[in-house]
N, C-alpha and C positions, 0 to 999 in steps of 0.2 A: 828346931824350924822356927822361925821369926814371922809375923806376919806383917807385910808389908802394904803402905797405897801407893800403889803406882798407877802413873796413866804413864801409857807412850803411844803417839800423834808420831807420826812417821808421816809427813807430805811428799809426793813423789810428786815433781812436776818438769813438762818441758814446757820452752819459751826462750825468744828469739829474745836479744839485744837491746835494740832497739828504746825500750820503755824512760824517760828521760827521769830523770838524776842527776844527783846535786856534786857529788864525785867517783872519781873514777879511782880501783884501787890501782897500786903501782903491781902488788905479786898475780892480781887476777883482771883479765878483761871485761871486767862486770863495770857500772854504776852506782853507787847506790845510794839514800839518802842521807848517811850519817859517814863519817870516812872510818868510826870507828866500827861501824859494821864488819872493812874490809878484812878484818881479823878471822873473822865465822867460820869465812872458804879457806881458811889452813891446813886443818883436820882430815879433810879427804881431798883425793886428787882432781884438782878441775881439768875436764878439755871442752877446747874450749871449741865453737858451732864451725871453723874458716880450719881448723886444723885439717893436712887430708890427708892425713891417717888415720880417722877419726872414721870407726865403723860401728856401725849402732847393728845390732844382731840380730838375727834373722827372724828368730822368736818373741822378741821387743817390737818388729812391724804386726808379728802376729797379731799379738795378746789387743794392740790398738788396730784392729782393724786397718797395717797402712802398708801392707804388702808388697804396693807397688808405688810408694813414694818412694823418694832417694832422700839418703841418711843425712842432707843439712834440715830438709822438710820435719824434723824430729828430731824432741831435744827431753830430758830428764831429770826432774828434777826435784833435790831432799830438802827437808829440816827438819830439822832431830833437836829435842829440847828434851839433856838429863841430869838430872839434879839427886843428888847423895850427899850434901855438905849442907846438913842444916842447924849448925852450929845456933840456932837461937831458941831451935827448940827442943823438946825432952825427946831425944831418939836418940838411943844406943846405936854408939856407929856400927854394933852386926849386924841391927836392919836394913842396911841402907848397903851391904858389902853385897847383894848380891845385883841393884842399882850400877852400880859403882862397874860391877865384873859385865856387864851387861852392854860395855860399851864400845870395846871389840867388836863385839858379835855384829852390833849394828848396823859399824860402818863397816865390815865385810860384807854384811849380807846387802846393804847399798850396792858396795860396787858390784856382787854376783849379779844383781836385776840388773845392772845395767846404765845406773844413775851419770850423767852427766855433772851433775853440780850436787855439792851441802851448803850450808848454812848449819852451822854446827854448837849449841848453845848451852853452856854445862852453868851449874850453881848458877853462884849471884849473876851472873851474866845473863838471866834468861828470867829479870824482870816483865811484870803485866805487860810495860809501855811496850816495851823492847820488845815485843813475841806480838805484841798490835800492832808496832809500824811494821814491822817487816814483815808483813800480812798483809797491811793498809800502803805501804809505800814505796814495798818493795815485787811483791810476786805479784795484788795482783791488778796493777799499771800492764806490769812485763808483759801476763799472760791476757790481757787484755790485748796489748800490740801484737803477741806472737800471734794472739786468733783471727786477727784483723788480716795480717799477711800469709795465712791459710797453715799454718804450722798445726803441728798433733803435739799435746803439751799431756806431761804426765809429770803426775805431783802425786809425793808423798810423806805426813809429820808423825813425827816420832816422838813424842815422852815421855819419858822414864823418871818414874819418882812416882814421890807419894800423891796420895789423894786429899780431898778436903772431905770430910763426912758433911750432908745439908744439914739444915736444923729443921728442916719439916720432912715429915717422910715423906712428901711428894714433890717437895723439891730437887732441883737441878745441881747437883755438887760441883769442884772445881780444881784443877788441879793446884796441886801444894806447892809454891814458889818456895827457895829460898831462905825466905824471911821471915817462915809460916813458925808458929810457935807450937800450938795444937789445933783441935778442931775449936776453940771459944777463938779462937783467933779470927775477928771480922772486918780486918782490916785486907780492902779490896786488894791496896797496893800488894801481899803478901796473896794473893793467889788470882789463877785466873779463872775466871767461870767456863762449868764448860757450855754452859745456852749460847755466851761469846765465841768461843772455841765454834758454834755448830753453825752458825750464821757467818764466821768466816770464812767456814766449807761450803758451804752454800753457796757465797759470793766467789772464790775459787774453783767453784765446779759448771762456773755457766765460761770458761772459757777453758775448760782441761778435758782431753779425751778420756782420759782415764786417772779418778782422781780417790786416792784411797790413807782414814785416817785409824792408827796401831791406838788404842788405848789398852794401856793392860795394869792400870793404878785401883784400887781398893771401887769400889763405889763408882767406877766408874759407867756401868751400866744406865747412870744416871742424863747419859746425853741424850737416851732415844725417847722422843716424848711422848709415844704411845708403844714402848714394846719393840722390842726386833721380831722379825720374822716375816718382814718381804723377801720374795723368793727372788732370784736373778729369772732373766725371760729371754740373754739373749739375744735381745734385738740391737738392729741395729743402732747406733751414738755413742755417747758418753757412761761412762760408768762412775760411780759416786758412792761408795761404802767407807762405813767405818766397819769397826769389830774391839771389843769390848773386851777387857778380862774375870768382868764381875758384872752381875747381877746389881743393878738401885741398895742398897745398906747392906753390899756383903763384902769382903775381906780377898784381896787380894792375896798374896803369897809367894819366897823366894823360895831357893830349892835348900834340901836341908844341909848341904853344906854350901850355901850361897857362893855357889858357881855362879848363880845368872838365876834369875826371877822365870817364874814354872811360866809367864805367858811369851816371853822370848824367845825364852828357848825351845819352848813346846812350838812357838811356832816355825820357826830358824828348822828345829828338826821334822819335821813336817812338809816346810817345802823341799828339804835337802831328802829324805824317805823318797817322796813321789820322785822325783830327779834319779835317785838312784833306782829306785825301780825301777822307771824309762829309761835311760839311761842304754839298755841293746833293746828295749822294744821296737823293733823293725822288723813283725813277723812275716818271714815269705810262707806259701806253700809248695807243693816236692815239687812244682813247674819249677820256680824260680821265682814269682810273683809276691812283690811287697807289699806290703799298706803301709802307707806309710800319716800316722794318724798325730795332726801337730799339736794338739789339744793335751796329747799326754804328756808333752815336755811344757806346758803353760796351765798349770789349774788354776782352779778361780779359786777366789776367797774364799767361797761356802765349800767346793771340795775341801779344803784346809784346815779351817775351823770343823768340819764334821771327821774328818780323820780322827782332829786331838779328841774332839769330846769322843767320839765311837770305839775308837783302841784304846782308849787310855796311858795315853801319852805322861802321862803325868806319876806312874808308876806308882798307880796304887791310893789307899788314900793314906793325907794329910796325916802326919806319926801325930804331930800334934794337937789337933783335930775331932781326930778318929773318922772324919767327914770328907766323902768324897772332895776334890777341887771342883769348885765352881765353873762352870761350861763357861766357853769361849762367848759373845754373840756379836750376830753379823745383824747390820742391818744400813737398808739405803741413807744416805749423806744427805737429802730430801724432807724422809720420811712420808713423802704422800706417796712412795711409790715408784716417784718419775725416776730417771738414769741409774734404771734401773739392770741395764746391761753389764756383764759379767768381768769384773774385779779379776785380771790374771798376774799372778808369779810367773816369771820365767827361768829357764833354765841359764845358767852362765855361758858361758861363750867356748868353755873346755867340752861341755858336752855335747854344747849346738853343733860342735868340728867334730866332736865323734859320731853323732846321727848322722850326718852326711859323709864322713868317712866308712858308717858302714851298709852305706847300700853305693860308693863307689861317688858321690856327688861332691862337688862344691854348692849347698847351698844357699849361699850369698847370691851364686848368677846364674842362677837356673830360670825361668820361664815357667814360673806356677800358671797351669790355663787350667782354674776353675779345679775340677777335683785328677788331676793331672798334672804332669810335667811333663814338659814338651820335646815331645821325639824318645819317652821312656812308658810304653806302654806297657812295661813290663808292673807301672807301677800309680798304686790306688794313693792316692792325696786325699787327707780329711784337712782343711782346713778349719781355722778356728771360728763361733757362728759369724762374727757381728762381719768377718773379711768378705762375706758376698754380699756384693750391692743390689742383686735383683729376689722382691720375697713376696709372696702372695701369701694367700689364706683359701683353705678350702672349706663352704658350708653345704648344711646340708637340713632341708627343708622344720628342721627343728628350731634352726636356729638363724632362721631369715624371718623380715619385718617385711611387712608391701612399705616400711616409712624408711627404709636405709635409705640417708643419700652417699651412693658411692663413689662423688666427687669428693666430702667432706670424708669418707671413709681411705679414697685412696691417698688425700695430701696426710690427711690425721695418722695415720695407719703406715704410710710407707710402701704403701704394695704396687707393683708393679701388674696383682691379675690375679684371679678367682678363679678356682674349679667348682664347679655346683654338683649336684647330686642328683642323678637323672635318671636315677630307676637302682633298680635290684631284684636281683631272678629273674622269671618267664615272666609276662602275661600275666596279673593274676585273671583265672577262670570265674570265682564270686561275681559276679556285676557288683554287687555292695562294696567289693576288698579296692575291686578296677575304681570305681563311682572315689572311693578316699585317694585310690595314690594318683587321681585325677585331680583332686584338688591338691596334693601336694604340690604336682610336678607344673598345676599353673602358677603359687608363687616361686617356685623355682624359674621360671621359663620370665615372670614376670621381673624377676630380678636379676637375671641374666642381662636380657637384655637393657636394662636399665648401667646396667654393670659398664656392657660393650659401652652406652654411651657416651658416660663415663672418662673413656678412652682407655680400659683396664682392658687388658686382655683377660678371652673367657673358654672353658673347656668344662667341661663333663666328667663325671666317671659314674663308673657300673655296680655296683656294690655285690659281687659273686658271689652264687648261692652253689655248693659241691655236690646239692640233688639232683639239678635239674641238668639237662641237654643244654651245652655249649649250643648249636642251631639255637635253639628255642630262644636264649638268653641275646642273641646276637635278634632277634626280629625284633624283641621286645628294647634292641636301643636303635633301632634304624629307626624306629613307629615315632621316641620320642627326641632323637637326636636326629636334626637334617642336615644336610653334608651344604654347608656356610663356611664359606671363605672366610679366612682368616683365624675359623674357632682353633685353638689350642689343641694338641693329640689327645683323642679321647684316654678314660686310665681306667685302666680295673684293680679295684679294688680287692685286693685276698687276704678274706680276715683268717691268718691262719697262728694258731699261737703254741707255740712246746708239743708242737709235732701232729695237732689233731688243730680240726675247721673249729671257731668260736659256733660252742651251739647254737646260736642266733644264727646263720647260715647255712646248715644241716649242717651234717657230720654222714650218716649212709656208709658208715665204713667205712672209708677215701683214707688212701694213703696218701703219700707226696709224690708219688711215681701216677696216680692217675690222674692227683689234682692240677698237676703237672701237665700231662697229656690234654685234659677239659681247657686250661687258661689258655695255652698253646694254641688250639684247634679256636678257641674263640678270639685272640688274639689275630692269628692268620683272617682270621675272615674280617674282623675290625679293618686291619691291614688294605684289602681288595677291596673292601668297599669305601673307605674313605681315604683313600692313597696315603695314606699315614701311619707308621706304626705306633702304636698305642703305647700307655705305659703302664707298667706293671708296680704296683701298690703293694709292700708290706713291711711290717717289720722287722728292722734291719735284722734281725739274730732266726731268720725263718726264708732269707735271700738262697743259703745255701743247700735246703730244704729243696724247697720248689722249684728256684733258679737254676740250679745246680751248675753248671759251666757256661751254658749259654745266656752269651751275649747280645741275641738277637735282638729283642726291646728293651730300651731306658729305665732304668726301675727310679721307683720314686719308693725314699725308704722314710721309716716311721723311726724315728729315736730320739727320748729325750731327757738322756743323758747327761747331765753337764756333760759328759769328757765328751760326747763324737757321735757320730753318722758310722761308725767301722764296718767295714760290711764282709772286709777280708782283702785278700790281694784279687789285683785284679780286676775287680769289680767297681770302676766309676760308677759312680749314680748320679744321676741327672737332678732329683727336688729333695730334701731330705727336708720331712716335718718335724719341723726342731724342736714343738713345744705344741701343748694342746691349751695354756693357760694367755692366752694372748688373748687382746681387748680392742675394739674396732670401737667409731663412737655409733652410738646408738641402739648396742647391745648390753644389757648385763650378764650373758650369758658368755663363758669362753669361748674362744674362737683357736682355730688349729691354722699357725703360721708355717708357710715354707723359704725353704731359700732355694734357688734353681744357682747353680753349681759352676755359672760361667757368666760374662760380660753382652755387654746388649746385645751387638753384631750373633754372638752364637744361640746366645736368645730368641734372637728373631728366624735366623736357622731351626730353631728347631720346633717354634712354633706353622713354619710350615710343612718340615715334611716329618715332624718329631724322629729323626733322627737321633740313633744314643751320641751323640756330639761326644760324650764323655770319653766315651771306647778312640773315636773319630781321630780326635785332635792330639789323646795320648799319643796315638800310633805314628805321628805327624815327624 
């Protein structure tokens, strides 16, 4: 086993062809700033944007929250830099065989990911000046023009080659280019600074829907300013991420048989394994109902790297050092935690077609309606989170402040609705306890009035207590929540986990069947009184246990998984609480964020009636 200093940066992007440039390439319909650049498009099949046969994989659209966009409004681009010929350096040829072997696998991977074009620089063609200019004179102006025209852009950058060790313990490393001699070579033309790369990636991410850089070299973790660790939050908006093969000061490796590098071989293997396991993942219940979980076919970057790091894909310890291989590192390009929407890898067209065949549909042509498919009430669909355009928050008294500016929260957090906790259980009999509850409710009421004034849709939820009668809890809700025009349907918060109630809301030997009877008694009373069907809130794993086969009331599902809010075949959800780590202006506390399953018209109908529209739309 030979250690190698690898840095792989794969930039994938989608853009239009109207950016100004000096030369029109003869073999490709692109304009570039330098005529010599035309040949760098030759290694990867170029797909014209106006090609009548061009089809964007429906999973590419899912990954970019663009399921409703026409194919022409989406484009994906890759920038690959691969250096294995270091003739001027003191490099044993065996030490670069893995890099050289990666090349066809990288091009195959890009193709499977649905990219339309790629610039590929090899060895001496990858000069610092050329890399810089391709960013600044081709990608960035093209992406700016594309974004202004309303296109969704996807961008990936790969560098496969040696890395350059920072001269100081806190310094930032570099990509080692073909002219470099060793780590003592201080010529800036012989390397490309990770700090400069980071800045260029940030510039690119201003215009892209999804950007990713895959850095597979030694020391590549020095690209991170404050260390990796930000989490995806599945918010709407753009994704901009970096994956590095090794922490600052740590070497990356090639495989023992030099058939590839540890970083790329395992990255590609993880994506393929994920998709292979998902190929037949279209579960059906005994009644023939189907659960189609789109996220199973579009794993996030963190899904993939976590799979690699936890499943020991590397094949055990490094035989040369006797130590485990370094873990892959992941963080946002912006480092401030911005642009944290998940970057998703996608299945190839063969798998996309197979999924459709398994359920008897051409998924390129169906009409998706939130968590359903029009005309197919037997199919429950879970889209990738950012696909849903209507989202909101839910707040309890503990995370409400009188100082909240809901107009600012509405605009900066991108929300359309707020649910407030108005009550729990029955009315307290102890005057002191009642006084405390009244103070909490006063805070809630002031907040919901301000939220309504800011143009937000407002609703309330009641936390169900299992040891108290449904009628007593109903009486307390009526006291707290008036029958007000325009309020969202009330929600019943059912805290049931792993076969039992949360101890904080009482147990009393409750069984699922007893809980179901009480909850549905309360739901019927609320529907009769308020004229709207209430929501039932549950963690997704408890839906079958508490709700059973009933679709009488809309479901509000809590599921923070990176994968989905899948709840089983035939059970469309209406609200999905997808994270408990959201942020809003004016608060240091984490806040729950939720998606509504459908569009504006469907949300308006839900607000008016509380009807389980997810199920109704599917049956039409």
